[in-house]
C-alpha positions as CSV (number, residue, x, y, z in Angstrom):
1,M,-3.4,35.0,-15.5
2,S,-3.6,32.6,-18.4
3,P,-6.6,30.3,-18.8
4,S,-4.5,27.2,-18.6
5,L,-3.1,28.3,-15.2
6,L,-6.5,29.1,-13.9
7,R,-7.7,25.6,-15.0
8,V,-4.8,24.0,-13.1
9,L,-5.7,26.0,-10.0
10,S,-9.3,25.0,-10.4
11,T,-8.4,21.3,-10.5
12,I,-6.0,21.6,-7.5
13,C,-8.7,23.3,-5.5
14,F,-11.3,20.7,-6.5
15,V,-9.0,17.9,-5.4
16,M,-8.1,19.7,-2.2
17,G,-11.9,19.9,-1.4
18,F,-12.1,16.1,-1.4
19,V,-8.8,15.7,0.4
20,S,-10.2,18.0,3.1
21,I,-13.3,15.8,3.5
22,L,-11.1,12.6,3.7
23,A,-8.7,14.2,6.2
24,S,-11.6,15.3,8.3
25,I,-12.9,11.7,8.5
26,A,-9.4,10.4,9.2
27,I,-8.8,12.9,12.0
28,W,-12.1,12.1,13.6
29,A,-11.5,8.3,13.3
30,M,-8.0,8.6,14.8
31,S,-9.0,10.7,17.8
32,K,-8.1,9.0,21.1
33,D,-9.7,8.8,24.5
34,P,-7.7,11.3,26.6
35,D,-9.0,14.2,24.5
36,L,-11.6,12.8,22.3
37,A,-13.5,16.2,22.0
38,H,-10.4,17.9,20.6
39,G,-10.1,15.4,17.8
40,E,-13.7,15.8,16.9
41,R,-13.5,19.6,16.8
42,F,-10.4,19.5,14.8
43,G,-12.0,17.1,12.3
44,I,-15.0,19.4,11.9
45,F,-12.6,22.4,11.5
46,V,-10.7,20.7,8.6
47,G,-14.0,19.5,7.1
48,L,-15.2,23.1,6.9
49,W,-12.3,23.9,4.4
50,A,-14.0,21.8,1.7
51,P,-16.7,24.3,0.7
52,T,-14.0,27.0,0.4
53,F,-11.9,24.8,-1.9
54,F,-15.0,24.0,-4.0
55,I,-16.0,27.6,-4.3
56,L,-12.4,28.6,-5.3
57,S,-12.4,25.8,-7.9
58,D,-15.6,27.1,-9.4
59,R,-14.3,30.7,-9.5
60,F,-11.1,29.8,-11.1
61,D,-13.0,27.7,-13.7
62,R,-15.3,30.7,-14.5
63,Y,-12.4,33.1,-14.9
64,A,-10.7,30.6,-17.2
65,A,-13.8,30.3,-19.4
66,R,-14.5,34.0,-19.8
67,P,-13.3,35.6,-23.0
68,V,-9.9,37.4,-22.9
69,L,-10.2,41.1,-23.7
70,S,-7.4,42.6,-25.7
Protein backbone atom coordinates (compact mmCIF):
# COMPACT_ATOMS: atom_id res chain seq x y z
CA MET A 1 0.00 0.00 0.00
CA SER A 2 1.10 3.54 -0.60
CA PRO A 3 2.20 5.68 2.34
CA SER A 4 -0.55 8.22 1.64
CA LEU A 5 -3.24 5.53 1.86
CA LEU A 6 -1.72 4.22 5.08
CA ARG A 7 -1.78 7.71 6.59
CA VAL A 8 -5.45 8.09 5.65
CA LEU A 9 -6.24 4.74 7.27
CA SER A 10 -4.27 5.81 10.33
CA THR A 11 -6.29 9.00 10.63
CA ILE A 12 -9.59 7.16 10.16
CA CYS A 13 -8.70 4.64 12.88
CA PHE A 14 -7.61 7.43 15.23
CA VAL A 15 -10.90 9.28 14.79
CA MET A 16 -12.87 6.04 15.16
CA GLY A 17 -11.16 5.45 18.51
CA PHE A 18 -12.59 8.70 19.86
CA VAL A 19 -15.97 8.02 18.23
CA SER A 20 -16.03 4.67 20.02
CA ILE A 21 -15.45 6.36 23.36
CA LEU A 22 -18.18 8.93 22.71
CA ALA A 23 -20.59 6.24 21.48
CA SER A 24 -19.91 4.21 24.61
CA ILE A 25 -20.80 7.16 26.82
CA ALA A 26 -23.92 7.90 24.75
CA ILE A 27 -25.11 4.28 24.90
CA TRP A 28 -24.59 4.20 28.64
CA ALA A 29 -26.41 7.52 29.13
CA MET A 30 -29.38 6.48 26.97
CA SER A 31 -29.95 3.09 28.62
CA LYS A 32 -33.47 2.86 30.06
CA ASP A 33 -34.96 1.24 33.17
CA PRO A 34 -36.46 -1.99 31.76
CA ASP A 35 -33.04 -3.41 30.89
CA LEU A 36 -30.50 -1.02 32.35
CA ALA A 37 -27.80 -3.68 32.66
CA HIS A 38 -27.92 -4.47 28.93
CA GLY A 39 -27.26 -0.82 28.04
CA GLU A 40 -24.35 -0.68 30.45
CA ARG A 41 -22.81 -3.88 29.10
CA PHE A 42 -23.25 -2.78 25.49
CA GLY A 43 -21.66 0.59 26.32
CA ILE A 44 -18.65 -1.19 27.83
CA PHE A 45 -18.43 -3.47 24.77
CA VAL A 46 -18.35 -0.51 22.38
CA GLY A 47 -15.84 1.28 24.61
CA LEU A 48 -13.49 -1.67 24.33
CA TRP A 49 -13.13 -1.02 20.59
CA ALA A 50 -11.20 2.20 21.24
CA PRO A 51 -7.83 0.60 22.11
CA THR A 52 -8.04 -1.56 18.98
CA PHE A 53 -8.61 1.49 16.78
CA PHE A 54 -5.74 3.36 18.44
CA ILE A 55 -3.38 0.41 17.99
CA LEU A 56 -4.36 0.06 14.32
CA SER A 57 -3.81 3.78 13.85
CA ASP A 58 -0.31 3.49 15.30
CA ARG A 59 0.52 0.47 13.12
CA PHE A 60 -0.67 2.14 9.92
CA ASP A 61 1.34 5.24 10.81
CA ARG A 62 4.49 3.17 11.43
CA TYR A 63 4.10 1.33 8.12
CA ALA A 64 3.63 4.64 6.32
CA ALA A 65 6.80 6.06 7.89
CA ARG A 66 9.12 3.17 7.06
CA PRO A 67 11.28 3.46 3.94
CA VAL A 68 10.00 1.86 0.76
CA LEU A 69 12.29 -0.88 -0.55
CA SER A 70 12.64 -1.08 -4.31
